[in-house]
VOFI-457079 format. One line per field, with one value per residue (C-alpha): residue in one letter; x, y negated, z; residue number from 1. Coordinates in Angstrom, 3 decimals, padded with zeros to 6 digits. Each point is the difference from the previous one (the first is absolute). Example, Ala and Ser with C-alpha at 12.3 -4.5 7.8 and 13.67 -1.06 7.14 Angstrom:
<atoms>
koldren c(A,S) .
east c(012.300,001.370) .
north c(004.500,-003.440) .
up c(007.800,-000.660) .
keba c(1,2) .
</atoms>
This chain:
<atoms>
koldren c(X,X,X,X,X,X,X,X,X,X,X,X,X,X,X,X,X,X,X,X,X,X,X,X,X,X,X,X,X,X,X,X,X,X,X,X,X,X,X,X,X,X,X,X,X,X,X,X,X,X,X,X,X,X,X,X,X,X,X,X,X,X,X,X,X,X,X,X,X,X,X,X,X,X,X,X,X,X,X,X,X,X,X,X,X,X,X,X,X,X,X,X,X,X,X,X,X,X,X,X,X,X,X,X,X,X,X,X,X,X,X,X,X,X,X,X,X,X,X,X,X,X,X,X,X,X,X,X,X,X,X,X,X,X,X,X,X,X,X,X,X,X,X,X,X,X,X,X,X,X,X,X,X,X,X,X,X,X,X,X,X,X,X,X,X,X,X,X,X) .
east c(019.862,000.844,001.460,-001.169,-003.936,-000.289,002.345,-001.342,000.646,001.421,-001.868,-000.270,001.053,-003.605,-000.858,-003.938,-001.199,002.107,-001.769,-003.328,000.025,001.698,-002.954,-002.402,001.342,000.099,-003.216,-001.726,001.886,-001.450,-003.218,000.172,001.814,-002.995,002.477,-001.004,002.199,-000.005,-002.224,-003.845,-003.182,-001.141,-003.590,000.167,001.170,-001.989,-002.270,002.503,001.742,-000.959,-000.981,003.588,002.160,002.283,000.557,004.119,000.923,003.860,000.923,000.286,002.826,-001.126,002.903,002.001,003.185,001.281,-001.011,000.990,002.645,-001.917,002.054,-002.085,001.089,-000.601,-003.859,-002.869,-003.387,-001.359,-003.268,-000.829,-002.256,-003.559,000.683,000.019,002.885,002.395,002.573,003.372,000.739,003.098,-000.096,000.430,-003.029,-001.773,000.572,-000.784,-003.891,-002.481,000.361,-003.083,-000.213,-002.654,-000.694,-001.088,-000.158,002.125,-001.467,002.602,-001.022,002.471,-002.269,001.316,-001.767,001.595,-002.243,000.639,002.612,001.381,001.105,001.322,000.415,-001.701,-003.897,-001.152,-002.376,002.740,002.268,-002.919,-000.655,003.416,-000.044,-003.612,-000.980,-001.590,-004.083,001.071,002.595,-001.635,003.268,002.673,003.488,002.415,003.727,002.496,004.345,-000.147,-002.062,-003.179,-003.262,-003.460,-003.003,-003.437,-003.221,000.427,-003.681,001.869,003.139,-002.310,-001.391,000.634,001.993,002.784,003.563,003.430,001.853,003.155,000.340,-002.016,-000.181) .
north c(011.036,-001.154,002.983,-001.937,-000.073,-002.964,-002.447,-002.291,001.394,-002.761,-001.582,001.474,003.619,001.535,002.584,-001.212,003.475,002.331,-002.077,000.083,003.846,000.653,-002.024,001.941,003.682,-001.569,-000.818,002.999,002.362,-002.549,000.868,004.092,-000.320,-001.540,-002.507,-002.478,-003.121,-000.582,-001.217,000.690,-002.123,-001.555,-000.781,-003.478,-000.172,003.356,-001.644,-001.754,003.294,000.886,003.774,001.626,-002.069,-000.392,-002.560,-000.835,-002.612,000.092,-000.709,003.173,000.195,-002.282,000.608,002.932,-001.226,-002.466,-003.756,-002.639,-002.576,-003.187,-003.014,-002.979,-001.989,002.343,000.841,-001.848,-000.132,-000.172,-000.225,-000.120,001.061,-001.059,-003.513,-003.841,-000.445,003.365,-000.728,001.732,-001.227,001.324,001.239,-003.732,-001.229,002.967,-000.701,-003.755,000.652,-000.204,003.267,001.529,003.346,003.027,003.068,003.001,003.867,002.113,003.413,001.419,002.711,002.013,000.683,-002.366,-003.135,-002.459,-002.549,-003.984,-000.822,-003.716,-001.091,-003.483,-001.768,-001.677,000.146,001.050,-002.603,-002.711,001.918,-000.066,-003.653,-000.560,002.083,-000.308,003.821,-000.431,001.404,002.929,001.201,002.990,001.877,-000.687,001.858,000.169,001.407,000.398,-000.404,003.863,000.514,000.701,-001.204,-000.285,-001.730,-001.095,-001.962,-003.561,000.008,002.195,-002.167,-003.007,000.708,-002.252,002.128,001.068,-001.112,000.075,000.870,-000.196,000.840,002.368,-000.157) .
up c(-005.873,003.337,002.411,002.909,000.129,002.712,-002.003,-002.744,-003.565,-001.875,-002.407,-003.552,001.504,001.297,-002.345,-000.101,-001.981,002.692,002.737,-001.470,-000.630,003.514,001.409,-001.863,000.848,003.516,000.088,-001.751,002.473,003.005,-001.379,-000.359,003.442,000.977,001.964,002.701,000.774,003.542,002.154,001.242,-000.074,003.605,000.331,-000.275,-003.662,-000.960,-001.625,-002.317,-000.717,-003.390,-000.348,-001.028,001.396,003.536,001.758,000.173,002.747,-001.980,-003.694,-001.721,-002.375,-003.241,-001.977,-001.203,001.207,-003.070,000.909,-002.012,000.982,-000.805,000.872,001.341,-002.645,-002.487,001.212,-002.088,-000.698,-003.854,-000.462,-003.646,-002.703,000.038,001.934,-000.255,001.749,-000.149,002.899,001.205,003.853,001.655,003.627,001.235,-002.327,001.372,003.532,-000.236,-001.190,002.526,002.182,001.591,002.387,-000.599,002.005,-001.709,000.209,-002.692,-001.478,-001.571,-002.803,001.477,002.548,002.785,001.624,002.171,001.738,000.940,-002.186,000.426,-003.134,-001.529,-003.482,-002.680,-000.743,-003.012,000.107,-000.153,-002.872,-002.119,000.094,-000.746,-003.098,-001.188,-001.740,-003.056,-000.176,-001.911,002.785,001.191,001.506,002.085,-000.576,002.387,-000.743,002.324,-000.233,000.177,-002.735,002.087,-001.714,000.912,-001.002,001.849,-001.460,000.353,002.307,002.375,000.215,000.358,003.068,003.055,001.737,-002.351,000.839,-001.417,002.819,000.907,003.605,002.007,003.999) .
keba c(1,2,3,4,5,6,7,8,9,10,11,12,13,14,15,16,17,18,19,20,21,22,23,24,25,26,27,28,29,30,31,32,33,34,35,36,37,38,39,40,41,42,43,44,45,46,47,48,49,50,51,52,53,54,55,56,57,58,59,60,61,62,63,64,65,66,67,68,69,70,71,72,73,74,75,76,77,78,79,80,81,82,83,84,85,86,87,88,89,90,91,92,93,94,95,96,97,98,99,100,101,102,103,104,105,106,107,108,109,110,111,112,113,114,115,116,117,118,119,120,121,122,123,124,125,126,127,128,129,130,131,132,133,134,135,136,137,138,139,140,141,142,143,144,145,146,147,148,149,150,151,152,153,154,155,156,157,158,159,160,161,162,163,164,165,166,167,168,169) .
</atoms>
């Protein structure tokens, strides 16, 4: 465990179970307390703000103080499973792919929203052309370096506005 919350935790030393439990306890407490994160909606964004959300101008803390220390030379994007052409891209190979820009709002499940975020990255359409998903593939599962996992339906992932972002603003 890292005693210095703002310093990266060396690879392999992140107690994923403890982090997950702490995150769950924190979010449960926030819900019990009716906690709101910073920011208030303005009139220009009123119709874009979903019920129960609060607009923020800055990023809320999105971690619990433990960030994996992933060196650029160790970074990989691996796409395997129900695809015709599995790939493993290094960071350099990922950055060599056609780049796109996109602007979007974020509406987080922790009740904050941030408008007009400018992203740069590789379009999912390009990635899908490279890997050629098989017809029976219905979901995409993401696994992060620190053990975080999530999934999304294929038809949502294939939307024209989906980006694997590497840069914000």
